[in-house]
Phi, psi and omega in degrees: 000134182235168175246137184238137181237110179267113179191143179263345184237314185294148176293143181284129178296150178300136179094355180253156170261128183275132168243119183272350180208174184297318181300313179297318182296313180295322177301315178296319179297326179285325189266339186230157168278127185254128175276297182239131177239125178244124189247131166264163177261298184281126187237044175112151183299322185266358183277131175272347180260153181225177175301335177297329177296326175291317178301314179299318178298314179302315181295315181295319183276343186053043179239109187239145171286184178283327181216143175231128172247143177247107187256016180296150177271002178265108181302320182291321177293319178301313180299314181297316180295314181299312183296321179295317179290317183299325183295336185233002188294142172290157183303326185281347179285126175266122187236128185228129179271048181199165178298163179293129178297152183304320182295325177289320176300319179295317179300315180294318179298328179273002177078022181266000000 
């Protein structure tokens, strides 16, 4: 089981696997069981894809990690991503419209 961090600019937290784009993120979602997924929305000036494309894939495939955090700095994108996931999420999925708290980052970095 792995933790995935989708972002094109921010440094990847210790204990996470970095996906710099939608293609990499979906590949990881297909190949591994994901514990924690942290999503950015905007993925570069030239990218036509966003974190919302990952959300749409998750909803269409009905394949969810154990927890999803939305760490985008765009409030409107965060709301849209959160609402789309919340509408279909299974009960066991923990969904948060904010970055991963420091205490959780420390636990993941320590392999807990």
